[in-house]
N, C-alpha and C positions, 0 to 999 in steps of 0.2 A: 621054512619058504625063504627062497633068496626074490633080490624085488621087484620084478618084473609080479607075480607072484602077489606081492604086498603090494602092488602099482591099483591091483584088480580090484583089491580088497577098496582100495583108500586108505591105506593105513603109509605111513610115515615108521621107516627106519630109526632103531636108535639111538644107531649114529648120527642119522642126520638130524635127529631132533639134540642130543649132543653134545656137534659141532655147531650147532643151531647157537647155545645156550653159553660152551661154555672152550669151540673155538679146534679151532682143528686141533690135530695131531701132533706135537712135536711144537706148539704155542706154546707159551706159558702157563698162559691163564690154564689154555686144557691140562699141562700138567702137573698145575696146584690141584686145575678138579683129580685128577685122575689119582694124586697120592692121597687126597681126603677120604674119596674110597676106598684107600688104602687102607688108608688107617678105618676109616669106619668099620670095614668087614671084619679088620683083623681086633679091633672090639669087642663084636658080633661075635665074633669065637669065641673068645677072651672069658664071654658074661654065660655063654651058653655052657660051656666046660669049665666053667665053677657051677657055675647051680646045679647042675648034673654031677658036683663033685659036694652037696650039698655044703655048699658053704656060702656064708656073707660076705660081703664088700672086704671088714671088717678082719676076720676071718684069715681072709689069702696073703689081708696083709701082714696081720701078724705071723702069720707064716713064712714067709721069705721076708722079712725084716725091710716093710715100705710102711707105708700115709694107708690109711681108705680112701683119704683124695684122690691118690693117685691111681688106687688098683678104676676110680671113678670118673677121673681125667681117662682111661686109656679105654673105661665104657665104651667112651661116648665119646671117642675117633679124637678126642684133644691132644694130645700129649704125644711130643715128637720122641723113642724112645729108642735107646740102643738095642740091638741083637743079644747083646747077652741079657740086656732087662729081659725081654721076650721071652728068649728060654729057661729065663729063673720064673718069670708068671706061669707059664708054662708046665714047667718043670717039678713050681709048688701043687700043683692040681692031678699031680701025676702021669704027665703030659711031655709029646715028645713033640720039638719042632724041628721042621724040616723045610729048608730052601728049596728053590724049584725056579730059576734065570729062563727065564721061554724068549 
């Protein structure tokens, strides 16, 4: 749907709502919001893959040599992790990480 279709239905585009609450793209507040969204998405992907592998947070932590609390923080989107750590986490689940710049 384009903006005109949304207006006809009296709906607001999601981008407008995000900009209203977190600022326009390029502002520091919006950059922070976008980074937190990315961390949340990565955490959800990790949790989904971990559950699919049938592992607990503790089992995954033991497998890659870290602590359960770290796995928990990553899954909640509350950890700023290096790319090498991200790769290690998913390798522990038998998965590969692919990075795409858009």
